[in-house]
C-alpha positions as CSV (number, residue, x, y, z in Angstrom):
1,M,-0.1,0.0,-0.1
2,K,1.4,3.5,-1.0
3,A,1.3,6.2,1.5
4,Y,1.4,9.9,0.3
5,Q,2.5,13.0,1.8
6,Q,1.1,16.6,1.3
7,F,2.7,18.9,-1.3
8,I,3.1,22.3,0.4
9,N,5.3,25.2,-0.6
10,G,7.3,23.2,-3.2
11,S,8.0,20.0,-1.2
12,L,6.5,16.9,0.2
13,T,5.7,17.3,4.0
14,D,4.2,15.2,6.8
15,S,0.7,16.3,8.1
16,H,0.5,18.2,11.2
17,S,-2.2,15.5,12.0
18,S,-1.5,12.1,12.6
19,D,-4.7,10.9,11.1
20,W,-4.9,9.2,7.7
21,I,-7.6,8.7,5.1
22,E,-7.8,5.1,3.4
23,V,-8.2,5.0,-0.3
24,E,-10.3,2.0,-1.2
25,N,-10.6,0.2,-4.6
26,P,-14.7,0.3,-4.6
27,Y,-14.6,-2.9,-6.8
28,T,-12.5,-5.1,-4.5
29,G,-12.8,-3.4,-1.3
30,E,-8.8,-3.5,-1.0
31,I,-7.2,-0.5,0.5
32,I,-4.8,0.6,-2.2
33,S,-3.2,3.8,-0.6
34,C,-3.6,6.2,2.4
35,V,-3.5,9.8,2.3
36,P,-2.9,12.4,5.2
37,K,-6.1,13.9,6.6
38,G,-4.8,17.4,6.9
39,D,-6.1,19.6,9.6
40,D,-6.4,23.5,10.0
41,V,-2.6,23.9,10.7
42,D,-1.9,22.1,7.2
43,A,-4.5,24.2,5.4
44,Y,-3.1,27.4,6.8
45,A,0.3,26.5,5.8
46,A,-0.7,25.7,2.2
47,L,-2.9,28.9,2.0
48,E,0.1,31.1,3.2
49,A,2.5,29.2,0.8
50,A,-0.1,29.9,-2.1
51,K,-0.4,33.6,-1.0
52,K,3.3,34.3,-0.9
53,S,4.0,32.5,-4.2
54,Q,1.1,34.2,-6.1
55,T,3.0,37.6,-6.2
56,A,6.1,35.9,-7.8
57,W,4.1,33.9,-10.1
58,A,2.0,37.0,-11.5
59,A,5.4,38.9,-12.0
60,Q,6.5,36.2,-14.4
61,P,6.0,36.9,-18.0
62,A,3.1,35.1,-19.8
63,A,5.6,33.2,-22.0
64,Q,7.4,32.0,-19.0
65,R,4.2,30.7,-17.1
66,A,3.1,29.0,-20.4
67,G,6.6,27.3,-20.5
68,Y,6.0,26.0,-16.9
69,L,2.5,24.7,-18.0
70,R,4.1,22.9,-21.0
71,Q,6.4,21.2,-18.6
72,M,3.6,20.2,-16.6
73,A,1.8,18.9,-19.4
74,A,5.1,16.9,-20.4
75,L,5.3,15.4,-16.9
76,I,1.8,14.3,-17.0
77,S,2.2,12.7,-20.5
78,A,5.5,10.9,-19.3
79,N,3.6,9.5,-16.4
80,R,0.4,8.8,-18.2
81,L,0.2,5.0,-17.5
82,E,0.9,5.3,-13.9
83,L,-1.7,8.1,-13.6
84,E,-4.3,6.0,-15.4
85,M,-3.7,2.8,-13.3
86,T,-4.1,5.2,-10.1
87,L,-7.4,6.7,-11.3
88,A,-8.8,3.4,-12.5
89,S,-8.2,1.5,-9.4
90,E,-9.4,4.5,-7.3
91,Q,-12.8,4.5,-9.2
92,A,-13.0,0.6,-10.0
93,K,-12.8,1.3,-13.8
94,I,-11.3,-0.9,-16.4
95,L,-8.7,0.4,-19.0
96,P,-9.4,-0.1,-22.6
């Protein structure tokens, strides 16, 4: 079973809370992963990080922001199979 961390302020972090949410394959009932059940401290940290980075992001030229989005699209494409398998198992779907 895979355990995930939160992604806050550009890095993977442990949750302030020690609680976890189990992700279940609805078809098999198998627990396939768990994710942190963030609390108000985690939410505040994420909001503060987003607020601080927004100013720098907005100051970037549009072409540079578009370049970052293209990089993100390339990463999604490169990891397509893993993403498909994860989403299919979380939703009890079959792949063609």
